[in-house]
N, C-alpha and C positions, 0 to 999 in steps of 0.2 A: 573533353575533360579526361584527365589522367585516370587510368584504371587502378585505383588504390582501394585497399579495404578501409573500413572505418577506423580500425586500430592504426593503420599507417598514416592516415590523415590526422588523427588525433596526436600521434607522435610528432609529426612535422609541425603542427600548430603549437604544441607544447614546447618544442625546442625554440621556435621563433619567439614565443612569449617570454621564455627564460632569457634568451639572448637580448630581447628588448629591455627587460627589467634590469639586466646587468650592463646595459649600454655597450654591448659588444658587436652590434649589428646596426647598420644604418637603415633608415626607412626605405630607401631605394633597394637595398639588398633584401629586405622583407618582401617588398612588392614583387621583386624578381622571383623570389622563391615561391610565392603564392602563384604567380603566373606560370612558372615552369613546372614546379613539382606538384602542385595541387591541380592545376588546370591543364597543363601540357600545351600551353598556347604560345604562339610567337608574339613579339611586341605588337605587330600589326593586328593580330586577332584580338588580343587583350585590350588594346586601345579602343578598338571598334566595340568590343563587349561593354567596356566601361564608359564609352562615349567621351574620350579625350583624344587629342591628336597623338599621332605616332611620335612626333618630336617631344611633346610634353612628357610622355611616358619614358622615352629614351633618356632625356635630360635628368629626370628624377632618378631613374635607376642608376645612372652614372654619377649622381651627386653634383650635376652641373647647375642646379637651380634650387631656390628655396621656395617651394610651392606653397600655396594657400592651404590652410587646414581642410577646406571643403574639397579640394582636389585630392589631397592625401587620403581623406576619408572615403572618397569614391574608389580609389585604387586599392585601399586596404579592406574595404567591406566584404569582398568575396572570401576573405580569410577569417572573417568574424572579428576584425579589429576596428577600433575607432580611436582617434586621437582628439584630445581636447586640451585647451589651455586654461590655466586658472591664475588668478592674481595671488601673488605671495607678498604679504606685507613686509616691508623692509624695516629694519630697526636702525634708527639713527643714533 
């Protein structure tokens, strides 16, 4: 785990949350930031920690795949994030 103070961790997470709300960062970029800045892990270490394959993590971080919500949630959980889907009624 990266050696950060609580304030530094909160700052990183707040920035990620803001970027997600503004839609200026991809989920893969969020996962990479959590992995590298909060945990200081390589892709191999983080994939093993989360229990997904290296290839899955690599493809998600690069934006080369559309993963299931359950996989995204596993990868985002160490940063305290969760993704959900909801139905939005269309008007005809």
